[in-house]
C-alpha positions in Angstrom: -45.2 41.5 -59.0 -42.0 39.4 -58.6 -41.7 39.2 -62.4 -41.7 42.9 -62.8 -39.2 43.3 -59.9 -36.8 40.8 -61.5 -37.2 42.2 -65.0 -36.3 45.7 -63.8 -33.1 44.4 -62.2 -32.1 42.2 -65.2 -32.6 45.3 -67.4 -30.1 47.2 -65.2 -27.6 44.4 -65.1 -27.6 43.4 -68.8 -25.1 46.0 -70.0 -22.7 45.3 -67.1 -22.5 41.6 -67.7 -22.6 41.8 -71.5 -24.3 38.4 -71.9 -27.8 36.8 -71.8 -29.1 36.7 -68.2 -32.5 36.0 -66.7 -34.7 34.3 -64.1 -36.8 31.1 -64.3 -39.5 30.1 -61.8 -40.1 26.7 -60.2 -41.8 25.4 -63.4 -38.7 26.2 -65.5 -40.5 29.1 -67.2 -38.4 32.2 -68.0 -40.1 35.1 -66.2 -37.4 37.8 -66.7 -34.6 38.0 -69.3 -32.2 40.4 -71.0 -33.6 39.0 -74.3 -37.3 39.9 -74.1 -38.2 37.3 -76.8 -37.3 34.5 -74.4 -39.7 35.5 -71.7 -42.5 32.9 -71.3 -40.6 30.0 -72.8 -40.0 26.9 -70.6 -37.6 24.0 -70.3 -38.9 21.0 -68.4 -35.4 19.7 -67.8 -34.5 22.8 -65.9 -37.5 22.0 -63.6 -36.0 18.6 -62.7 -32.6 20.2 -61.9 -34.4 22.8 -59.7 -36.1 20.1 -57.7 -32.8 18.2 -57.2 -30.4 21.0 -56.0 -30.0 24.4 -54.5 -26.5 24.6 -56.0 -25.2 25.8 -59.4 -25.9 23.6 -62.3 -25.4 23.7 -66.1 -28.1 23.0 -68.7 -27.9 23.6 -72.5 -25.0 26.0 -72.4 -26.3 28.1 -69.5 -25.2 28.3 -65.9 -28.1 28.2 -63.4 -28.1 29.1 -59.7 -31.2 28.4 -57.6 -32.6 30.6 -54.8 -35.7 31.0 -52.7 -37.0 30.6 -49.1 -38.6 27.2 -49.4 -37.2 23.6 -49.3 -37.6 23.4 -53.1 -36.2 26.5 -54.8 -38.7 29.1 -55.9 -36.5 30.6 -58.7 -33.1 30.3 -60.4 -31.0 32.8 -62.2 -29.2 31.9 -65.5 -26.2 33.2 -67.3 -25.1 32.4 -70.8 -21.9 30.4 -70.5 -20.4 27.5 -68.6 -17.1 28.9 -67.4 -16.0 30.3 -64.0 -17.0 33.8 -64.9 -20.6 32.6 -65.7 -20.8 30.8 -62.4 -19.5 33.8 -60.5 -22.1 36.0 -62.2 -24.9 33.5 -61.4 -23.9 33.4 -57.7 -23.8 37.2 -57.5 -27.2 37.5 -59.2 -28.8 34.9 -57.0 -27.6 36.6 -53.8 -28.7 40.0 -55.1 -32.2 38.9 -56.3 -32.8 36.8 -53.2 -32.0 39.7 -50.9 -34.1 42.2 -52.9 -37.0 39.7 -53.1 -37.0 39.2 -49.3 -36.9 42.9 -48.7 -39.7 43.5 -51.1 -41.9 40.7 -49.5 -41.3 42.1 -46.1 -42.2 45.6 -47.2 -45.2 44.8 -49.4 -46.5 41.4 -48.1 -50.0 42.0 -46.7 -49.9 38.8 -44.5 -46.6 39.9 -42.9 -48.1 43.4 -42.3 -51.2 42.0 -40.6 -49.0 39.7 -38.5 -47.0 42.7 -37.3 -50.1 44.7 -36.6 -51.6 41.8 -34.6 -48.5 41.4 -32.5 -48.3 45.2 -31.9 -45.0 45.6 -33.8 -46.1 48.6 -35.8 -46.5 52.1 -34.5 -50.1 53.4 -34.6 -49.2 56.2 -37.0 -47.5 53.8 -39.4 -50.4 51.4 -39.5 -52.7 53.9 -41.2 -50.1 54.9 -43.8 -49.1 51.2 -44.5 -52.7 50.0 -44.7 -53.4 52.7 -47.3 -50.3 51.7 -49.2 -51.4 48.0 -49.3 -54.9 49.0 -50.2 -56.7 47.8 -47.0 -60.2 49.1 -46.8 -60.9 51.2 -43.7 -64.5 50.0 -43.6 -64.0 46.3 -43.6 -64.9 44.4 -40.4 -62.5 41.7 -39.1 -62.2 39.4 -36.1 -59.2 37.7 -34.7 -59.4 34.0 -33.7 -56.5 32.4 -31.7 -56.4 28.6 -32.4 -54.3 26.7 -29.9 -53.3 23.1 -30.6 -53.8 21.0 -27.5 -53.0 17.6 -29.0 -52.2 16.3 -32.5 -53.1 12.8 -33.5 -52.0 12.7 -37.1 -48.3 12.1 -36.4 -47.4 15.5 -37.7 -48.2 14.5 -41.3 -50.6 17.4 -41.7 -50.1 20.5 -39.6 -53.1 22.4 -38.1 -51.7 25.5 -39.8 -51.9 23.9 -43.2 -55.5 22.8 -42.5 -56.6 26.2 -41.4 -54.9 27.8 -44.4 -56.8 25.5 -46.7 -60.1 26.3 -45.0 -59.5 30.0 -45.7 -57.8 30.2 -49.1 -58.7 33.7 -50.0 -55.5 35.5 -49.0 -56.9 38.9 -50.0 -59.5 38.8 -47.3 -58.4 36.3 -44.6 -54.9 35.9 -43.1 -53.5 32.9 -41.3 -50.1 32.7 -39.6 -48.2 31.0 -36.8 -47.0 32.9 -33.7 -45.7 29.8 -31.8 -45.5 26.1 -32.5 -48.9 25.5 -31.1 -50.7 28.9 -31.7 -52.3 29.9 -35.0 -53.9 33.2 -35.7 -56.8 33.7 -38.1 -57.7 37.2 -39.0 -61.1 36.7 -40.6 -63.1 39.2 -42.7 -66.7 39.2 -41.5 -69.9 41.0 -42.2 -70.6 44.2 -40.1 -73.7 42.5 -38.6 -71.7 39.4 -37.3 -72.4 38.5 -33.7 -70.4 36.4 -31.2 -72.6 33.4 -31.9 -71.7 33.6 -35.6 -68.0 33.6 -34.8 -68.5 30.7 -32.3 -70.2 28.8 -35.1 -67.2 29.5 -37.4 -64.8 28.4 -34.6 -66.8 25.3 -34.0 -66.5 24.3 -37.7 -62.7 24.8 -37.6 -62.5 22.7 -34.4 -64.7 19.9 -35.8 -62.7 19.8 -39.0 -59.4 19.5 -37.2 -60.7 16.9 -34.7 -62.9 14.9 -37.1 -60.6 14.6 -40.0 -57.1 15.1 -38.6 -57.6 14.0 -34.9 -56.2 17.3 -33.7 -57.7 18.8 -30.6 -57.7 22.6 -30.3 -59.1 25.4 -28.1 -60.2 28.6 -29.8 -60.3 32.1 -28.3 -62.4 34.8 -30.2 -61.8 38.5 -30.0 -64.4 41.1 -30.7 -64.9 42.3 -34.4 -63.2 45.5 -35.2 -63.4 47.9 -38.2 -60.3 48.7 -40.2 -56.8 47.4 -39.2 -55.3 49.5 -36.4 -57.4 47.7 -33.6 -56.4 44.2 -34.7 -53.9 44.0 -31.8 -56.7 44.6 -29.3 -58.9 41.9 -30.9 -55.9 39.5 -30.7 -55.3 40.3 -27.0 -59.0 39.7 -26.4 -58.7 36.3 -28.0 -55.6 35.5 -25.8 -57.5 36.6 -22.7 -60.5 34.4 -23.7 -58.2 31.3 -23.8 -56.6 32.2 -20.5 -59.8 33.0 -18.7 -61.5 29.9 -20.2 -58.6 27.7 -18.9 -59.4 28.9 -15.4 -63.2 29.2 -15.3 -64.5 27.1 -18.2 -62.2 24.1 -18.4 -64.7 22.1 -20.4 -65.2 24.7 -23.2 -63.1 24.5 -26.4 -64.6 27.7 -27.9 -64.4 30.8 -25.7 -65.6 34.2 -26.9 -64.4 37.4 -25.2 -68.0 38.8 -25.5 -69.3 36.0 -23.3 -66.6 36.0 -20.5 -68.9 38.0 -18.2 -67.7 38.5 -14.6 -64.9 36.0 -15.1 -63.1 38.6 -17.2 -63.2 41.1 -14.3 -62.0 38.6 -11.8 -59.1 37.6 -14.0 -57.8 41.1 -14.1 -57.9 41.6 -10.3 -54.7 41.6 -8.2 -54.3 38.4 -6.2 -53.9 40.3 -2.9 -57.3 42.0 -3.5 -58.9 38.6 -4.2 -57.5 37.1 -1.0 -58.8 40.1 1.0 -62.2 39.6 -0.6 -62.4 35.9 0.4 -61.3 36.7 4.0 -64.1 39.3 4.2 -66.8 37.0 2.8 -65.9 33.9 4.8 -65.4 35.5 8.2 -66.7 32.5 10.2 -65.0 29.7 8.3 -62.8 29.5 5.2 -64.2 28.2 2.0 -62.1 25.0 2.6 -64.6 24.1 5.4 -67.1 23.1 2.7 -66.9 19.5 1.7 -67.3 18.2 -1.9 -71.0 17.2 -1.5 -71.8 20.7 -0.2 -70.0 22.4 -3.1 -71.8 20.1 -5.6 -75.1 21.1 -4.0 -74.3 24.8 -4.3 -73.3 24.4 -7.9 -76.6 22.7 -8.8 -78.5 25.3 -6.8 -76.9 28.0 -8.9 -77.5 26.1 -12.2 -81.2 25.9 -11.4 -81.6 29.6 -10.7 -81.9 29.3 -6.9 -85.0 27.2 -7.3 -85.2 24.8 -4.3 -87.9 22.5 -5.8 -86.1 22.1 -9.1 -82.7 21.6 -7.5 -83.9 18.9 -5.1 -85.5 17.1 -8.1 -82.2 17.3 -10.1 -80.3 16.1 -7.1 -82.8 13.3 -6.4 -83.2 14.4 -2.8 -86.2 15.5 -0.7 -86.9 19.2 -0.6 -86.4 19.3 3.2 -83.0 17.6 2.7 -81.9 20.4 0.4 -83.3 23.1 2.8 -81.3 21.4 5.6 -78.1 21.6 3.5 -78.7 25.3 2.7 -79.2 26.0 6.4 -75.9 24.2 7.1 -74.1 26.4 4.6 -75.7 29.5 6.2 -74.3 28.5 9.6 -70.8 27.8 8.2 -70.5 30.9 6.1 -73.1 33.4 7.3 -74.6 33.5 3.7 -78.1 32.4 2.9 -78.0 31.2 -0.7 -81.8 31.6 -1.0 -81.3 35.4 -0.8 -80.3 36.8 -4.2 -77.6 39.2 -2.8 -76.0 36.5 -0.7 -76.1 34.1 -3.7 -74.3 36.7 -5.9 -71.5 37.2 -3.3 -71.1 33.5 -2.8 -71.0 32.8 -6.6 -68.3 35.5 -7.0 -66.3 34.1 -4.1 -66.3 30.6 -5.6 -65.0 32.1 -8.9 -62.3 34.1 -7.0 -61.3 30.9 -5.2 -61.0 29.1 -8.5 -58.9 31.9 -9.9 -56.5 31.8 -7.0 -56.2 28.1 -7.3 -55.0 28.5 -10.8 -51.9 30.1 -9.4 -51.9 33.4 -11.3 -48.6 35.2 -11.5 -50.1 38.7 -10.8 -49.6 40.8 -7.7 
């Protein structure tokens, strides 16, 4: 597409400049020229000059001027001649073509469009029009994964972004981009039948590759799959929420799916004042701080074993009567009998609310 764009501009400029002008790519191959017979020819010496400089240089009677957005120039314009006029023409052409190329990329680049949709920078009405213009299918299912780098052990030699890009090389289906220094977004095309366990398996393979081969530790939040493009921002926000909720309630998990957040998601969205009121109502006799570490550990194991006294006592390596005594003690302190299902639910939610408040949320 760039070749056609450049050739169109060269064709318009050739009469004004009245000399041979054109564009070469990073391999030294002429991709656009006022003399059509030269298109497709290459000069290996031009390639070496391109790698060495971003400035104007002269080669075989032509003046070249490099341009491009990368460290090594992507392209160079050339003008027949080695005088000041040729250099001036080359600089003007480089500025013009570089600006037009940047505008064209921003307007028609699919990856840039998806990034703006994910970050909610495109109006809903424009999304449909632009998606149709860029030939995005309205029936394709996609999911957003937010990959957050926790620690990097490769000394910065290989970035997590580069690794993820290499894992998903098909840029017509999958889109990878950075939103911060540590956050990478993957918009993955998936099958309509894809479930959260399938996405978690995918996320696990990404995490294992980064940690196993590049010593980079990450956490990954997974949004729910959506159809089309316009709801990608919602899936991204879900992936963000997954990481934030996981940081509070599932600190050991590195893969957190929005579908599996359960009641933690509801608590996370509650105002802190409401949470404090709830704790005060539940623990009327004594505050939750009155429970020591051993008691809280016992409660945790009791919940893990589905309120089964015999199984919990076996896992704790204590006599059944000892566990019953501890449960009675909890009942006296809090007024809640954990052997009763309704009381157990209230207590479980209260513990989660306490954990949420301890994370110092900034909500009111």
